[in-house]
N, C-alpha and C positions, 0 to 999 in steps of 0.2 A: 503492499500499500504506501501510497505517495505520503512524505512528511515534511510538509512545509512549516508547521508550526512549531515541532519538536526542537529544530536546529536554533532558532532565536532564543526560545525559552532557555535551552542550555546556555547559551552565552550570558543571559541574564544571572541564571543561578551560579555560574561560575565566577562572575563578578561579585556576587553576594559572598561567595567563599573568600575570594582575595579580600575583600573589605573586612571580613570577620577574622582574617588571618588563621584560618584553620589549618591544624598540622594533620594530614592524612596518612593513614596507614590501611592501604587496600590490599588484600590478599585473596588468592583463590580465583582469580578471573579466569583463569585456564579451565576451570571446571564449568564455564558456561559455554553453550554451543556457540562457535565461531560464526562471525558474518559470512554468509554464503552456505554454511552447512544445513542440510536439510533437518527438519525437526525442531520442535519448539522445547520449552521446558516451563515448570511453575516453580517459581521463587517463593519460598516459605520464610518469611522475614520476622523476627522479634520486633516488638514495637514499644519503644521507650520515650518518643518525642515526636513532635509533629513535622520534622523535617527528615525523618527516615527515609521516606519514598524518594524524594531528592537525592539524598546521600547515597543510597543503593543505586539508584539511576545512574550518579556521577561515577560511581566505582566500576559499573559495567561498560563505560564508554571505552575504555581500552580494546575492548573486544568488538567494538563498533557494533553494538546491539542496543536497542532501544527497548526499555521495559514498559508493558502495557498494566498498568495499576487497576485493580479492582478497587473502586471508592464508593462511598454512599452517594445516593441519588441527590441528596441536600446540596453537595458540592457542584453537581452538574447543573443545579437550578439556580446558582449564584449568578449574577448577571455579568461578573467579570471572570471568575474562575470557571464557570461553566463552558464558555466558547473555547478556552485554552484546553479544557480536559477533553473536549469533543476533538478539538484539532490535533490532540497528541494521540488520539485513539486509544484513551483510556477506557474502562468499562464501567457504566453506571449500575449500580447494585441498589434495588428498591427491596428494603428488607421485609416488607409485607408480601412480596411475590417475587422470588429470586429466579424463577425460571427463564426469563429473557437474559438475564446475566450469565447464567450458566450455558445458554445456548451460545451467546456470543463469544465466551471464553472458549468454549470447546472449537469453536469456528476458528478462532485466532490461532490456538494451539496446534490445531491440524494444519494451518497455513505455515507454520514454522515461528511463530511470534513467541516472546517470552512475557509470560503473565506473572505480575507481583501480586503476593497475597500476604495479608498480616493475620496468620491464623488464630491469634488470640482475640481478633475481633475489635479491641480497643487498646488504649495506650495502658501499659502495666505500671502502675505508680510505684510498685515495689522494685522495678527494674529487674526482675526476675521473670523467667517465662512462666506464664499464667496458664491456665486450662485452654487447650486449643481445640480448634473446631475441625471438622474433618473435611471442610471444603477444597483445601489443596490436594489432599489425597484422592479424594473423589474425582476431581479434575484431571489430575495425571493419569489416574486408572482409566478414566473415561476417553482420554485423548491419546492415550499411549505414549506419554512423555515422561521424562523423570521429574522428581521434585527434588530442587536444589535448596538445601538449607542455608539461611543467610543470618549471621550475627552483626549488629549495629551496636556500637558502644560509643558513649560521649557525647551523642546529639541531646540526651536529656539536660544536658548543661546549657544548651542554647534556649530551647524553647519546649516546654512539656506541660502536661495537664497539672492544674493547680500550682503553679509557679509563675513569677514574673518573668517574662522574656529577656534573656541578655542579648541584645544585639549589638553590644560595643565591639571593639576590636579585642576580642578575648583571647585570640591565639588557642582555643581548647584543641586537644588532640582528638580526632576522630578516627575510629576503627571500623572497617567493614570487612567481613571475610565470607567469601563463598565456599561453601562445603563441597564434598564429593556428591553426584548425584546419586539419587536413592530410586530405583526403578521398581514400580509397582506392578506385581504380576496381575494378569487379567482376573483371577478368580481369588486374589488375596483378601484377607480378612480386613476390614477397613478400620475396626477399632484397634487392632493389633498393629497395623501401620502407622495409624495415628499416634500410638503410645510409642513406637519406635521413633518416629519423626521427632516426637517431643524430647525425648533422651538425647536424639543426636544434636538438636538446637541447644539444648543445655549445655552439651560438651563444646561445642562451637564458641558460646557465649562465655563459659568459663575459661576457655583457651585464650580469647582476645583481652579478656579482662585481667588474666595472669600477666600479661606483657603491657598492660597499659601503664604510661609513664607516671601518671598522677596518682597519688595514693587516696583511696576512697574513705580511709577510716575518720570517723567523725564529721563526714560530709553529708549533706542532704541527698546529693546524688548518688551515694554508694548503698548498695543494698546491705540489709543486717549482716547476712552470710559474710561480708568482706570488711564488717566494723562501721558501716555506714550508718545513718539516721533515717533512711527512707522506711516506710511503712512495710511491713511484711504482708505477704500473700493473705494471711488470715486476717489480719487487721482490714486490709482493703476489701475483702468479702463481706466481712461483719458491717462495714460502712456501706457497701452496696445494699445489703439486706435491710438495714435500717432504713435507707433512703426509699426502698421499694415499699416498707410496710408505713413510712410516713406519707407517701403518695397514696396508697390504699386508704389509710385513714381519712385523708381528706377528701377523697371521693366519696367515701361513706357518709362522713359529716355533711358533705354538700347535698348528698342525696336524701339524708335524713331532714335536712332543713328546706327541702324542696317543696 
């Protein structure tokens, strides 16, 4: 497919990286299908910050590949972001009905495109791998392409959920690593493959954290496992359940008062 929007957007993104003074450590790009090779791939990327998609996309550029990301419909409805997302051939996901996104993703994969997915579904405020959904595994199995696990680290220090963004010239180190392709057999058990994918993503994340140059101990951006002060997975889940209960309680009160 013709790409008229992606190249100028890349120029803008690279300008932002230069302004921020980011120090990149990109590894494993050789695990991506090369430009001109047949066959696509599903990238299963951990999610710790709002710029993860742009950083993963930048890391893939040496292989001359554009990543088509699956993103929620609300972004495509935005008057500025929407035309850009469509122009870059990203895929809109309507959470109330995902069949159209599934069909579009399968078509893209079978035509040799690389699809980027965040299997956790949302940013992990613990900066650990949260529970993952089966979409990446199902897509790869359905299209007959591999899943490539991807670990991103450091992006949470720029802009993430429930933290004030830091767009100053911060010179933060940013790590992105592409793992080895995982091939999903046609009759493979989805739950087992999903569990294996999570294990591999964890191993990849722990690996890049171990060589990260800045010490996470005592830092808000560090997971508890490494001595940081980020909330644990359990704390985040409790907050989520409390929020759901609060919404349900408010709806009930509104119904009783009607």
